[in-house]
C-alpha distance (Angstrom), angle and dihedral (degrees) to the residues before:
residue distance angle dihedral
X1 . . .
X2 3.82 . .
X3 3.80 120.7 .
X4 3.78 94.0 -107.8
X5 3.80 92.6 59.3
X6 3.79 92.0 42.6
X7 3.78 94.5 54.9
X8 3.79 91.5 42.1
X9 3.79 90.6 55.9
X10 3.79 91.9 44.6
X11 3.80 90.0 52.6
X12 3.80 88.3 51.4
X13 3.78 91.0 56.5
X14 3.80 95.7 45.7
X15 3.76 96.1 45.4
X16 3.78 100.8 40.0
X17 3.79 103.1 27.6
X18 3.80 91.7 -128.1
X19 3.78 126.3 147.3
X20 3.77 110.4 -96.1
X21 3.77 90.7 -118.2
X22 3.78 89.9 63.0
X23 3.78 93.1 59.7
X24 3.76 116.7 90.8
X25 3.76 127.0 -108.2
X26 3.76 139.3 70.2
X27 3.76 130.4 -89.9
X28 3.77 121.9 -134.5
X29 3.80 96.5 -169.5
X30 3.74 105.5 170.6
X31 3.76 135.8 -151.1
X32 3.77 110.9 -92.8
X33 3.79 86.2 -143.7
X34 3.80 88.0 69.4
X35 3.79 90.6 58.8
X36 3.83 95.5 -113.5
X37 3.77 122.8 124.9
X38 3.83 115.8 -114.1
X39 3.78 129.8 -171.0
X40 3.76 127.5 -114.9
X41 3.77 119.8 -99.0
X42 3.81 112.2 -83.2
X43 3.81 89.3 -143.9
X44 3.78 120.2 97.2
X45 3.82 112.3 -115.1
X46 3.81 88.7 -163.6
X47 3.80 96.3 52.6
X48 3.82 108.7 139.1
X49 3.81 117.9 -117.6
X50 3.79 122.0 -97.8
X51 3.79 100.6 -124.0
X52 3.79 104.4 157.1
X53 3.77 117.6 78.8
X54 3.76 147.0 88.3
X55 3.79 107.4 -87.6
X56 3.80 134.6 127.4
X57 3.80 111.7 -82.1
X58 3.82 114.9 -165.9
X59 3.80 119.7 -157.8
X60 3.79 131.5 -136.1
X61 3.82 90.2 -93.9
X62 3.82 96.1 51.9
X63 3.82 112.2 127.2
X64 3.80 122.1 -140.3
X65 3.78 150.6 -175.8
X66 3.80 126.6 -149.1
X67 3.80 122.6 -159.4
X68 3.80 125.1 153.2
X69 3.82 103.2 164.0
X70 3.81 136.3 53.4
X71 3.80 126.1 11.2
X72 3.79 109.2 -30.9
X73 3.79 115.4 -107.1
X74 3.80 101.5 -140.0
X75 3.80 96.1 -179.2
X76 3.81 100.7 93.1
X77 3.79 116.2 112.5
X78 3.80 96.7 -130.1
X79 3.78 135.2 124.1
X80 3.83 98.9 -127.7
X81 3.80 135.2 38.0
X82 3.81 119.9 -163.5
X83 3.84 109.4 -157.5
X84 3.80 138.1 159.2
X85 3.80 116.1 -75.2
X86 3.80 94.9 -142.8
X87 3.79 108.7 30.6
X88 3.81 103.8 49.3
X89 3.82 120.4 88.3
X90 3.79 119.1 -118.3
X91 3.79 88.5 -115.6
X92 3.81 91.8 64.6
X93 3.80 91.7 54.1
X94 3.80 92.8 47.9
X95 3.82 93.5 43.5
X96 3.80 91.7 52.1
X97 3.77 92.3 47.9
X98 3.80 92.0 46.3
X99 3.81 86.7 55.3
X100 3.81 90.0 54.7
X101 3.80 98.1 -99.8
X102 3.78 124.6 133.5
X103 3.80 115.2 -133.8
X104 3.80 124.7 -138.3
X105 3.81 114.6 -167.5
X106 3.79 119.5 -145.3
X107 3.80 124.6 -143.2
X108 3.78 134.4 152.6
X109 3.78 112.3 -109.1
X110 3.79 97.4 175.9
X111 3.78 103.4 40.6
X112 3.79 140.6 58.4
X113 3.82 115.1 -126.6
X114 3.80 113.2 -163.2
X115 3.82 93.9 -152.3
X116 3.82 97.0 59.3
X117 3.79 120.1 106.4
X118 3.80 91.2 -122.2
X119 3.83 95.2 49.2
X120 3.80 90.1 110.8
X121 3.81 91.2 59.7
X122 3.81 93.9 70.4
X123 3.80 122.3 95.3
X124 3.80 112.0 -121.1
X125 3.81 90.4 -130.6
X126 3.83 89.8 60.7
X127 3.82 93.6 56.4
X128 3.79 113.2 91.3
X129 3.78 139.3 175.0
X130 3.82 123.3 -25.5
X131 3.77 121.2 -94.3
X132 3.78 110.8 -113.4
X133 3.81 112.6 -99.3
X134 3.82 94.0 -1.4
X135 3.78 110.1 106.1
X136 3.79 115.5 -148.6
X137 3.82 93.8 15.5
X138 3.81 125.8 111.2
X139 3.77 134.4 176.0
X140 3.81 118.2 -101.5
X141 3.77 131.3 -137.3
X142 3.80 97.0 -112.5
X143 3.81 90.4 -167.7
X144 3.79 91.7 68.0
X145 3.82 118.3 106.3
X146 3.81 87.5 -149.3
X147 3.81 89.1 60.2
X148 3.80 90.2 47.1
X149 3.78 90.8 54.0
X150 3.81 91.9 52.4
X151 3.80 91.1 49.5
X152 3.79 90.1 50.6
X153 3.80 88.3 53.2
X154 3.80 90.3 50.9
X155 3.79 91.2 50.4
X156 3.80 89.2 49.5
X157 3.80 88.5 51.6
X158 3.81 91.3 51.1
X159 3.79 90.6 51.6
X160 3.80 92.3 45.4
X161 3.82 91.2 51.2
X162 3.79 90.7 53.6
X163 3.80 98.0 -111.4
X164 3.79 112.6 164.2
X165 3.77 91.2 -144.9
X166 3.78 147.4 -19.1
X167 3.78 139.5 -113.9
X168 3.84 107.5 -152.4
X169 3.80 108.0 -162.1
X170 3.81 133.3 -153.2
X171 3.79 96.6 31.8
X172 3.80 93.8 147.4
X173 3.79 100.2 72.0
X174 3.79 92.8 132.7
X175 3.83 89.0 71.6
X176 3.82 92.7 51.1
X177 3.79 138.2 66.1
X178 3.78 97.4 -96.1
X179 3.79 101.7 156.0
X180 3.81 88.4 -113.2
X181 3.78 130.0 90.9
X182 3.80 94.7 -118.5
X183 3.78 118.9 173.0
X184 3.78 131.1 -155.9
X185 3.81 87.7 -108.4
X186 3.82 90.3 54.6
X187 3.79 89.2 53.0
X188 3.79 94.3 46.5
X189 3.79 90.9 50.4
X190 3.80 92.5 49.1
X191 3.80 95.3 44.9
X192 3.79 93.5 47.5
X193 3.78 90.3 47.4
X194 3.82 91.2 50.4
X195 3.79 92.1 51.3
X196 3.79 93.2 47.9
X197 3.80 92.2 46.8
X198 3.81 89.8 51.9
X199 3.79 92.4 49.2
X200 3.79 91.0 47.7
X201 3.82 86.0 60.7
X202 3.80 94.3 48.0
X203 3.82 93.6 -105.0
X204 3.76 127.3 137.0
X205 3.80 110.4 -131.9
X206 3.79 135.6 -156.4
X207 3.77 133.6 -149.5
X208 3.81 108.8 -127.6
X209 3.80 112.8 -145.0
X210 3.86 105.5 -54.7
X211 3.78 89.8 129.1
X212 3.80 93.2 167.5
X213 3.80 89.5 68.7
X214 3.80 98.9 45.3
X215 3.79 95.6 110.1
X216 3.81 91.4 50.5
X217 3.81 95.1 45.3
X218 3.79 104.3 36.5
X219 3.81 94.2 99.5
X220 3.80 91.6 51.0
X221 3.82 101.6 49.4
X222 3.80 131.7 61.7
X223 3.80 98.8 -152.3
X224 3.77 142.4 3.5
X225 3.80 121.1 -125.6
X226 3.76 110.8 -165.1
X227 3.76 136.6 178.2
X228 3.79 121.4 -142.0
X229 3.77 99.9 -16.6
X230 3.83 88.7 152.4
X231 3.78 93.5 49.7
X232 3.81 92.5 49.7
X233 3.83 96.1 36.5
X234 3.80 91.9 -119.8
X235 3.80 101.4 123.3
X236 3.80 94.0 102.1
X237 3.79 92.8 65.8
X238 3.82 89.4 57.6
X239 3.80 96.5 53.7
X240 3.83 94.9 93.5
X241 3.81 85.1 75.7
X242 3.80 90.8 55.1
X243 3.80 91.0 46.1
X244 3.82 88.0 53.8
X245 3.84 89.9 51.1
X246 3.79 91.4 -109.3
X247 3.81 118.8 130.8
X248 3.76 126.4 -107.3
X249 3.81 105.6 -153.0
X250 3.79 109.3 -166.7
X251 3.81 132.0 -175.4
X252 3.79 124.9 -159.5
X253 3.81 122.4 -166.9
X254 3.82 110.7 -148.0
X255 3.82 95.3 166.0
X256 3.80 103.6 -117.3
X257 3.78 140.9 16.6
X258 3.80 96.5 -98.3
X259 3.81 90.5 52.5
X260 3.79 89.6 46.2
X261 3.79 93.1 54.5
X262 3.78 91.4 46.6
X263 3.80 93.4 48.2
X264 3.79 92.2 46.5
X265 3.79 90.8 65.6
X266 3.79 91.3 68.9
X267 3.79 102.5 21.3
X268 3.80 100.4 49.5
X269 3.82 96.5 59.9
X270 3.80 88.0 54.5
X271 3.80 92.2 48.6
X272 3.80 91.5 47.8
X273 3.79 92.5 49.5
X274 3.81 89.7 54.6
X275 3.83 93.2 41.0
X276 3.79 91.3 -122.0
X277 3.81 116.4 151.7
X278 3.81 100.3 -131.5
X279 3.81 126.9 -177.4
X280 3.81 125.8 -173.5
X281 3.78 107.3 -144.1
X282 3.81 146.1 151.4
X283 3.78 111.3 -82.0
X284 3.81 89.6 -124.5
X285 3.83 87.8 63.8
X286 3.79 90.3 -137.7
X287 3.83 99.0 133.5
X288 3.81 96.3 -112.9
X289 3.80 85.3 140.0
X290 3.78 137.5 -6.0
X291 3.80 129.9 -168.5
X292 3.78 115.4 -177.5
X293 3.79 126.9 -159.6
X294 3.82 89.6 -153.2
């Protein structure tokens, strides 16, 4: 951002006592790798967790289904469905809830997706490098107040749609090549802020992957949703969630249904021994097949 907008926003904070994210204006934080100076995140990495409130709180034994593409198969006898925030009709959410399911709504909190209805709301300066193997998706500068405002709007939308909770994705940008000089402290501040914002709206919230920060984020998040912790031998770092009676929902991607059934013979006993709720699924999450370790 230019100096005029920076000092205007700073004056807003000092004079009104508002959080910096509430003040207007964009943020052109830049990648230190490009040689330009950025500013530190305006979010507080030491913000205490919001723990008191009336939101859905799954337990370590809570069963789940995850489907983000194609028409949602609502027939699984599970307690939680994780579905896309934007693409699913209201009727699917209400039908699932009428059947006694809780509904978690997926959105990406750390990446720009060029097909979303709100894609035009992002500042170009906040859009970074592409995500590997994900066409049309780029990392975001999570330090930007403009990004924070869009995520607040998405959380509002989840609450307005009646979602019981949210699954914010791509909250580990600091370990990736984003095009921005993101630090672990930047990520902690953003992730803690996301969790608190969700709880302020009465939404349960999950930590997506980001296993390296589990110990620092356990108090803030209600569940962990992981991908391939068995394949990459990372399940152990997620067990603090289980010990706190919070679920670890894990997806493995074996390629096809025959491979899934074969893998389940050895993988599921391990998942059950650790009380991890593991599903073997297609990586497109389109319900072509599903093998559950529960």
